[in-house]
C-alpha positions in Angstrom: 24.6 23.7 -3.0 22.4 20.8 -1.7 25.3 18.7 -0.5 26.8 21.8 1.1 23.7 22.1 3.2 23.8 18.3 4.0 27.5 18.5 5.1 26.5 21.1 7.7 24.0 18.8 9.3 25.0 16.8 12.3 23.6 13.7 13.8 24.7 14.9 17.3 21.7 16.0 19.4 22.4 18.8 21.9 21.4 18.5 25.5 19.3 21.6 25.1 17.3 20.0 22.3 16.7 16.9 24.3 15.7 18.9 27.4 12.8 20.6 25.5 11.4 17.3 24.2 9.7 14.4 25.8 12.5 11.8 26.5 11.2 8.3 25.6 14.6 6.6 25.4 13.9 4.4 28.3 10.8 2.6 26.9 11.2 -0.4 24.7 11.0 0.7 21.0 11.5 -1.1 17.8 11.1 -0.8 14.0 9.6 -3.3 11.6 10.5 -2.9 7.9 11.4 -5.0 4.9 14.6 -6.8 5.3 16.4 -4.7 2.7 15.2 -1.3 4.0 17.6 1.3 5.2 15.3 4.3 5.7 13.5 3.6 8.9 11.1 6.5 9.4 8.7 4.9 11.9 9.1 3.0 15.2 6.6 1.8 17.8 6.4 1.2 21.5 3.5 -0.5 23.5 3.3 -0.4 27.3 0.8 -2.2 29.4 -0.9 -0.3 32.2 -3.5 -1.0 34.9 -6.1 0.7 32.6 -5.1 -1.0 29.4 -2.3 0.0 27.0 -0.4 3.0 25.7 0.8 2.9 22.1 3.5 5.2 20.9 4.0 5.8 17.2 7.3 7.6 16.7 8.0 9.2 13.3 11.4 10.6 12.2 11.5 14.4 12.7 12.8 15.2 9.3 11.3 18.7 9.4 13.9 19.6 12.1 16.6 19.1 9.5 14.9 19.9 6.2 13.3 23.4 6.4 11.4 25.4 3.8 13.6 28.0 2.0 16.5 25.6 1.8 17.9 23.8 -1.2 17.1 20.5 0.5 13.4 21.3 0.7 13.3 22.6 -2.8 14.9 19.3 -4.0 12.3 17.3 -2.0 9.6 19.3 -3.6 11.0 18.6 -7.1 11.2 14.9 -6.5 8.0 14.6 -4.6 8.8 11.1 -3.2 11.4 8.4 -3.2 11.4 6.1 -6.2 11.5 2.3 -5.5 12.7 -0.2 -8.1 13.5 -3.9 -7.8 17.2 -3.4 -7.4 17.6 0.2 -6.2 16.0 3.2 -4.5 16.3 6.8 -5.7 15.7 8.6 -2.4 13.8 11.9 -2.1 16.4 13.2 0.3 20.2 12.6 0.2 21.2 9.3 1.7 23.1 10.9 4.6 19.7 12.2 5.8 17.4 9.3 4.7 19.7 6.4 5.7 21.6 7.9 8.6 20.7 11.2 10.3 16.9 10.7 10.2 16.7 6.9 9.9 15.6 5.4 13.3 18.5 3.0 13.5 18.9 0.9 16.6 21.1 2.0 19.5 21.1 5.6 18.3 19.3 8.7 19.8 16.9 10.2 17.2 14.5 13.1 17.1 10.9 12.2 16.5 7.3 13.3 16.5 5.3 10.9 18.6 1.6 10.1 18.6 0.6 8.7 22.0 -2.7 6.8 22.3 -4.2 5.4 25.5 -6.5 2.4 25.3 -8.7 0.8 27.9 -8.7 -3.0 28.2 -11.3 -3.4 25.5 -9.0 -1.4 23.1 -11.2 1.7 23.1 -9.3 4.9 22.8 -9.4 7.1 25.9 -7.0 9.8 24.9 -4.4 10.8 22.3 -1.7 13.4 22.1 1.1 14.6 19.7 4.5 16.0 20.8 8.1 16.3 19.9 10.3 13.5 21.4 13.6 11.8 21.4 13.8 8.0 21.2 16.4 5.2 21.1 15.3 2.2 19.1 16.3 -1.1 20.8 15.9 -3.5 17.9 15.4 -3.4 14.2 13.1 -6.2 13.0 12.0 -7.4 9.6 8.5 -8.4 8.6 9.7 -12.0 8.1 11.2 -12.2 11.6 8.0 -10.9 13.2 5.8 -13.3 11.1 7.9 -16.2 12.1 7.5 -15.3 15.7 3.8 -14.8 15.5 3.3 -18.1 13.8 5.5 -20.1 16.2 5.5 -18.0 19.4 9.3 -18.3 19.3 12.2 -16.8 17.4 16.0 -17.0 17.8 16.4 -13.8 15.9 14.2 -11.7 18.2 15.2 -10.8 21.8 13.1 -12.5 24.5 12.2 -9.2 26.0 10.1 -8.3 22.9 8.0 -11.5 22.9 5.2 -10.2 25.2 5.1 -6.8 23.5 4.8 -8.3 20.0 1.9 -10.5 21.2 0.2 -7.4 22.7 0.7 -5.4 19.5 -0.9 -8.3 17.6 -3.9 -8.3 19.9 -4.3 -4.6 19.6 -4.0 -4.7 15.9 -6.7 -7.3 15.5 -9.0 -5.2 17.6 -8.3 -2.1 15.5 -8.9 -4.1 12.3 -12.3 -5.1 13.7 -13.2 -1.6 14.6 -12.2 -0.2 11.2 -14.1 -2.9 9.4 -17.2 -2.1 11.4 -16.9 1.5 10.2 -16.6 0.5 6.6 -12.9 0.0 5.9 -12.4 -1.9 2.6 -9.8 -4.7 3.2 -8.3 -5.1 -0.3 -5.5 -7.7 -0.3 -3.8 -7.0 -3.7 -0.5 -8.9 -3.9 2.6 -7.1 -5.3 5.4 -8.8 -7.1 8.6 -9.6 -5.2 11.8 -9.9 -7.2 14.6 -12.2 -5.9 18.1 -11.7 -7.2 21.2 -14.0 -6.8 24.6 -12.8 -5.6 25.5 -11.9 -9.2 22.5 -9.6 -9.5 20.6 -11.9 -11.8 16.8 -12.2 -11.4 16.2 -15.7 -10.0 12.5 -15.8 -9.3 9.3 -13.8 -9.1 6.8 -14.4 -6.3 3.5 -12.9 -5.2 3.7 -11.0 -1.9 1.1 -11.6 0.8 -0.2 -9.3 3.4 0.9 -10.9 6.7 0.0 -10.1 10.3 3.2 -8.1 10.8 2.3 -5.8 7.9 -1.2 -5.4 9.3 0.2 -4.5 12.7 2.3 -1.6 11.3 -0.5 -0.5 9.0 -3.0 -0.2 11.9 -0.5 1.8 14.0 0.3 4.2 11.1 -3.4 4.6 10.2 -4.1 5.6 13.8 -1.3 8.2 13.8 -2.3 9.7 10.4 -5.9 10.0 11.4 -5.1 11.9 14.6 -2.8 14.3 12.8 -5.5 15.0 10.2 -8.0 15.8 13.0 -5.6 18.0 14.8 -4.7 20.0 11.7 -8.4 20.4 10.8 -9.1 21.7 14.2 -6.2 24.1 14.3 -6.1 25.6 10.8 -8.0 26.0 7.5 -4.7 25.4 5.6 -3.6 21.8 5.5 -2.8 18.9 3.2 -5.0 15.8 3.4 -5.0 12.4 1.7 -8.4 12.1 0.1 -10.3 9.3 -1.6 -13.7 10.4 -2.9 -16.7 8.2 -3.4 -17.0 6.2 -6.7 -19.0 7.7 -9.5 -22.6 6.3 -9.6 -22.2 5.1 -13.2 -18.9 3.2 -12.5 -20.2 1.7 -9.3 -23.4 0.4 -10.8 -21.5 -1.0 -13.9 -19.2 -2.9 -11.5 -22.1 -4.3 -9.5 -23.8 -5.4 -12.7 -20.7 -7.2 -13.9 -20.1 -9.0 -10.6 -23.8 -10.0 -10.3 -23.5 -11.6 -13.8 -20.6 -13.7 -12.5 -22.6 -14.9 -9.5 -21.2 -12.6 -6.9 -24.1 -11.4 -4.8 -24.3 -8.0 -3.0 -26.7 -6.4 -0.5 -28.3 -3.1 -1.1 -26.8 -0.8 1.5 -26.7 2.9 2.0 -23.0 2.6 2.7 -21.1 1.8 -0.5 -18.2 0.6 1.7 -20.4 -2.0 3.3 -21.6 -3.1 -0.2 -18.0 -3.6 -1.3 -17.2 -5.4 1.9 -20.0 -7.9 1.2 -18.8 -8.3 -2.4 -15.3 -9.2 -1.2 -16.6 -11.6 1.4 -18.7 -13.3 -1.3 -15.8 -14.3 -3.5 -15.8 -18.1 -3.7 -12.1 -18.6 -4.1 -8.7 -16.9 -4.6 -9.1 -17.0 -8.4 -12.1 -14.7 -8.1 -10.1 -12.4 -5.9 -7.3 -12.3 -8.5 -9.8 -11.0 -11.1 -12.5 -9.1 -9.3 -10.6 -7.3 -6.6 -8.9 -5.2 -9.3 -12.2 -4.6 -11.1 -13.7 -3.3 -7.9 -10.6 -1.2 -7.3 -10.8 0.3 -10.8 -14.5 1.3 -10.2 -13.2 3.6 -7.5 -11.5 6.9 -7.8 -7.7 7.3 -7.2 -6.6 8.6 -3.9 -4.8 12.0 -4.1 -3.7 15.0 -2.0 -5.9 18.0 -1.5 -6.1 21.0 0.8 -9.7 20.2 1.8 -10.7 17.3 4.0 -12.9 15.5 1.5 -12.8 12.2 3.3 -11.2 8.9 2.6 -13.7 6.4 1.1 -11.5 3.3 1.3 -10.6 3.9 4.9 -14.1 5.1 5.9 -12.9 8.1 7.7 -13.6 11.8 7.3 -10.1 13.1 8.2 -6.9 11.5 6.9 -3.5 12.6 5.9 0.0 11.2 5.4 2.3 11.9 8.3 4.3 8.7 8.9 6.8 8.7 6.0 8.5 12.1 5.9 11.8 10.5 4.7 10.3 9.4 1.4 7.2 11.6 0.8 6.9 15.3 0.2 3.3 15.3 1.6 4.4 13.9 4.9 7.3 16.3 5.2 5.0 19.3 4.5 2.5 17.9 7.1 5.2 17.9 9.7 5.9 21.6 9.0 2.2 22.3 9.2 2.1 20.6 12.6 5.0 22.7 13.8 3.3 25.9 12.7 -0.4 25.2 13.7 -0.4 22.5 16.3 2.9 22.6 18.2 3.0 26.4 17.8 6.7 26.5 17.9 7.8 28.2 14.6 6.4 31.6 14.1 8.6 32.6 11.2 8.1 29.4 9.1 7.1 30.1 5.5 6.8 27.4 2.9 7.4 29.7 -0.1 4.9 27.4 -1.8 1.1 27.5 -2.0 -0.3 24.4 -0.2 -2.4 23.5 -3.2 0.8 23.5 -5.3 2.4 21.1 -2.8 -0.6 18.8 -2.8 -0.7 18.8 -6.6 3.0 18.2 -6.9 2.8 15.3 -4.4 -0.1 13.8 -6.4 1.6 14.1 -9.7 4.9 12.8 -8.5 3.2 9.8 -6.9 1.8 8.9 -10.3 5.1 9.4 -12.0 6.8 7.1 -9.4 4.2 4.4 -9.8 4.5 4.5 -13.6 8.3 4.4 -13.4 8.2 1.4 -11.0 5.6 -0.4 -13.3 7.7 0.1 -16.4 10.8 -1.1 -14.6 9.0 -4.2 -13.4 7.7 -4.9 -16.9 11.3 -4.8 -18.1 12.4 -7.3 -15.5 9.4 -9.6 -16.2 10.3 -9.6 -20.0 13.9 -10.4 -19.2 12.8 -13.2 -16.9 10.5 -14.8 -19.6 12.9 -14.5 -22.5 14.5 -17.9 -21.7 11.0 -19.5 -21.2 9.7 -19.3 -24.8 8.0 -22.5 -25.6 7.2 -23.4 -22.0 3.6 -24.2 -21.0 1.7 -22.8 -18.0 -1.8 -22.7 -16.6 -3.5 -19.5 -15.8 -6.8 -17.7 -15.4 -8.4 -15.1 -17.7 -8.3 -11.8 -16.0 -9.5 -9.5 -18.8 -10.8 -9.6 -22.4 -11.3 -6.8 -25.0 -11.9 -6.7 -28.7 -8.3 -7.6 -29.5 -6.8 -9.8 -26.8 -7.5 -12.1 -23.9 -5.3 -11.4 -20.9 -4.2 -14.4 -18.8 -2.4 -14.3 -15.5 -0.1 -17.3 -15.0 -0.5 -19.4 -11.9 3.1 -20.5 -11.5 4.6 -17.0 -12.0 3.0 -13.6 -11.2 3.1 -12.5 -14.8 0.3 -11.7 -17.3 0.4 -12.3 -21.0 -1.9 -11.8 -23.9 -3.6 -14.1 -26.4 -4.4 -12.2 -29.6 -8.0 -13.0 -30.6 -6.7 -13.3 -34.1 -4.6 -16.4 -33.0 -7.7 -18.3 -31.7 -9.3 -21.1 -33.8 -11.0 -19.5 -36.8 -14.5 -18.3 -35.9 -16.5 -15.1 -35.8 -16.0 -14.0 -32.3 -18.5 -11.6 -30.6 -17.2 -9.6 -27.7 -19.8 -8.6 -25.1 -18.3 -5.7 -23.2 -20.9 -5.6 -20.5 -20.1 -9.2 -19.5 -16.4 -9.1 -20.5 -16.7 -12.3 -22.4 -16.0 -13.6 -25.9 -18.3 -15.9 -27.8 -17.6 -17.9 -30.9 -20.7 -17.7 -33.1 -19.9 -20.8 -35.1 -18.3 -23.1 -32.4 -20.2 -21.6 -29.4 -17.0 -21.6 -27.4 -17.1 -19.0 -24.6 -14.2 -17.3 -22.9 -15.0 -15.7 -19.6 -13.2 -14.1 -16.6 -11.7 -16.5 -14.0 -11.7 -19.4 -16.5 -8.7 -21.7 -16.3 -6.7 -22.1 -19.5 -3.5 -23.8 -20.6 -1.1 -21.6 -22.5 2.4 -21.6 -24.2 4.8 -18.7 -24.3 5.2 -17.8 -27.9 6.9 -14.4 -28.0 8.4 -11.8 -25.6 8.1 -8.3 -26.9 6.6 -5.4 -25.1 3.9 -7.8 -24.1 4.3 -11.4 -23.2 2.4 -13.2 -26.1 0.8 -16.5 -25.4 -1.0 -19.1 -27.4 -3.9 -21.1 -26.2 -3.2 -24.8 -25.7 -6.8 -25.7 -24.9 -9.2 -24.5 -22.2 -8.6 -26.3 -19.0 -11.4 -25.8 -16.6 -10.1 -27.2 -13.3 -12.5 -29.4 -11.3 -12.2 -27.2 -8.3 -12.4 -23.9 -10.2 -14.9 -21.3 -9.2 -16.2 -21.5 -12.7 -17.7 -24.8 -11.7 -18.8 -24.0 -8.2 -20.4 -20.7 -9.0 -23.7 -20.4 -10.8 -23.0 -20.1 -14.5 -23.5 -16.6 -16.0 -26.6 -16.6 -18.1 -27.9 -14.1 -20.6 -30.3 -14.0 -23.5 -28.1 -13.6 -26.7 -31.2 -12.9 -28.8 -31.6 -9.6 -27.1 -28.1 -8.5 -27.9 
């Protein structure tokens, strides 16, 4: 039944449909995505004017094709989102929709919803609007291509007519980043793992991703669009779906501050917890500290989720926020598009979801967790396969966590973590101090602390990567030596 519905859809756009939309096919438009992506659900345009700039964020109008009451929408509800794995994607919608009909491919007319934002020359917003549109993307770019151009001001893989536009988008993005930071935006830079496969499909290497300027450019454009849509929905209706991120619990927040203070990371007392976290992140002495404590700060915060009330987004420091920019791969965004049609664009009077909005929000939140867990488990599998041929090899790493049973070490050369069972350490009576996340040998006085450099050997690859300690190796330039040493009075423990 689902594929029968898909077969009836056409990628031909009627003249009548084009005539009732804003025609933006004549302005320079482009997409920036990972090199391997096939579902392009967002494109941007930037035009310079006498007053400043006009930014267009175009989002695939999936709601035009996938309507409530259809088998397609029911399947999107069941899946909740697309599932991304190292070697494949399980799309939320059939590939004919996600990769062809709705994907903003170059040199093809596409239906979109556009957020238009006018800036003056100091990058202050003067006006914003939302409307239905039709676009024609000129070029499909990858993040790597754009970064190469931004670093060298030249690229043989990017058309010359885009050079000035890309420079202008970069300048706008930097201004938006500064504005968001002033409001309390928390700039985590948490690298993900990138898996590289050879032509035979074998895993060749693992690398840490890095957030580059091209990623930041797209992020800032999408944040702008999502925030406007949330404000418009909030103004137009009491029934909407928001992306919310509530403030951290007092106990968790204070516990995190105490731990970071012990490790020499200073903080300023501030009424704004966002500003406190910004100061903590700025106070990290080196990247090893970020590798450990960025995640500890993140874990002290609540998990973002979907809700029908605008409870605010702590991490973005904004009151109204939603997800609107990825309707090809997220149920939440698809639902928000329909809510826009119903309450903001006022075009569909007979639209009925057939679902309670709270049910959609809950389903989107639950499926997001399932997708994250599935991706994590798959990545664990590939990591274990990658390390099976490396038993006996030695690496350096840093201690990223300790508990009563194991020390967790993240390797420097490969973005993989392994465990050292405390039972395998030199014989001693070890005392674990949970409030400081450190391990002290009572007889030898040896201390294992977060961020310390160690040398390890791969001993076993089971569900966990099991390591053995080859001797602590505190690097001369390690933060452990440049920071003030943690101090406490053991007699009071």
